[in-house]
Residue, then its C-alpha position, 0 to 999 in steps of 0.5 A: m448498492r455498493p457496501l459503503e454507500g450511504i457512509t462519509v468519511v472525512t479526512l486530514e490527510h497527505a502523503i500516502a498512508a492515509p489517502f491509500c486507507t480513504r481510496q479503498l474506502a471511498d472503491l467500496g463506495a463511501r463518500v470521501i471528503k479530503i480536506e487539503r491546504p489552500k493554494v497547496g494541498d497534499f503535498a504529495r501533489a508536487y512528488d514529481e509530474r509523471v502522469r500528464g503533468l500530475a504526480s504518480h503517487f497522488v494518482w494512485s491514492n486519491r481518485s473518487k474523492e471529493s477536494l475541499t480546501l480549508d485552513v483548519k487553523h484559521p478560527e472561521a474554519q472550525p464551525l465548518l469542520g464541526k457541520l462536516l463531522e455532524q454529518a460524518d461516520v468516520l473521521v481519518q487524520n495523518l497529521a504531524p503528531g499531535a496536530a490534531a489534538r491542538l486542532g480539537l480533532s482527537y477522538e477525546a475532544l469529538h466523542e461526547k458531541h459526536p458519539g457515533l464518529i469512527v476516529c482513526d489516526i495513523s502516525g509513524y509510532g503511535a499515541d503513546g510511548p517515548y517515540r510518540d513525538k518522532k516524525a516517520y516517512d516510510l524509509l525512516i519506518q522500514s530502516e526502524s522496523g528491521f526491514l532494511s536489515i533483511t532486504g538488499t545484498p550481502d553487501e548493503p541494505s536496499k529500500a523496497g521500490c514501493s512505499i511499503a510501510d505507509i501501504a502496510a499502515g494504510m491498510y490496517a487503518y482501511t480494514n480497522i475502519l471496516a471492522a469498527l462500521l460493522q461493530r458500530a451497526r451492533t452498538r451503534k457507537g464510535c471508537q478510536i483507532d490508532v494505527s502504528m506505521l512501525e506496528s504495521m511494519v512489524e507485523w509484515m516482518s512475519y517469518p524474519l521476525y521469528y527466524a531470528f527468534d530468542g537471539a538467533t541469527p536473522p536471516p541473510r541478505a540475498g538480494a532477490a533470491h530467498a534467503t532460507i529456501y533454495p533454489y528459489g530466486p532469479f536465474p539468467a537464461g542464455d539470452g541474457k534474461t532472468v527467469m524467477l524460479g521457486l522450489q517448495n518441497e522435495r518433490e518439486w526439487e526431484t522433479f526440477c532435477d530430472k525434467v528441468l536439469d536432466q540431471p535426475g541423479l542430482v537428488r541423490d547427491p549429498r550436498f543437496s539432500s535437503n532445502s537446508k543443504r541446498v541453501a549452505a551449497r547454494d554457490e555450488l548449486r547454482v554454477l550447475i543451474l546455470e550451465v544448463f539454463s545458458h544453452l537455454s533462452a528464458e522463454q524456453v527454460i520458462a517452457k521446460l519449468d512449467a511442463a515440470q509444473i515448477a513455479n516461475a515467473h518473468m522478471n518484468d519490468m513496469r512496461d511490461v507490467w501494463q501489458h501484461p496478458q493475464l490483467k488484459a485477459r481478466e479485463r483488469w484494466t479501467e480508466v479514471n478521469t483526472p484534471a489531466g484527462p483520463i488515465p488507465a487505472l487497475l480495478p480493486p483486487g477481489k473481482t466480485d459480482a455483487f458490485d462494481p468498484r466506484m472508480d470516480p475521477v481524481p480531485g482537482l485542488g479544490e474542486h469541490t469546495e463551493a460545493i461542500l460550502q453550500e450542503l453546508g448552508c454557505s450562501t455565495d456570498d459566506i463563500s466569496r468572503l471565505h475565499e478573501a479572508g484565506v479560509i478556503 
């Protein structure tokens, strides 16, 4: 058995944060019923058409779910929602601020009738405070949380290449739900979980926040290099390819000078005698490193770094990641079905011998509507009438 087999999650979700949370619950075996707007569905379905006509965001975050189309604002939807919640363990929503409460889907409205129900609300800024009603999208939270201020080059800030604020919120929703399920097993009581994208992202600001403690100067934007450790970042080799490398302590610095740069005397250079001094003199040190690397190919640089046991990496693009030898060697790729046919999918991180993760299809819009309604006691005539009324 998978850990969450027997757990039912009902979710009113769109975009990334809530779908990523519930996809991970599905990976562990939970039944996830995704409620979508009739004819349109989760708007992330239309973000792009990169995966055989399907959206890249959607196929990543929605496998192993059942799609139920339901106009939750229609009066006839309310009894159906009520029946769904009678069998649900968890309700997840990331609708616009206040929308769930207006639909009667707040924890306060549901708790008396469904005392064991766990309700997880994901929003940009949380359920209270002066920013409560502000709309929030990933890039806006990257900005509000200070992430942009420390990311990019000295001349210009840059966003993360993936939806990092959405992903952070989805991760905290996922882990809080797991904790709530454990707690409910002891108390038999549900609870409310209020996940804020801003708080999730500020937590991930980690050392930069404390580096700027008590009004201190924050770490500078340093492109792909580390702002406060050097050398730690990208260095071009003589063949035009780039190698990433990182030093973490003085022992590694000594080895790097001796075995990689072939300049053991550099260790005694007062300009570079500590990490803080190397950071201050990074431009001078970079020139010395690039002079050595300019006579080597990227693979030769990596070979020297490996021989010296200095941490390093290729600067891979997406094509390289699809073909990554380590992922292939560990058999981390599988396939999931979609309405456009099978596509590759990475198995969830965390390899275990206790169970196989659930890797079921990405659903088509409304694919499971009739089957779910039949489970709720609707007849064929009932379903036809709901279709005609635009409820489903």
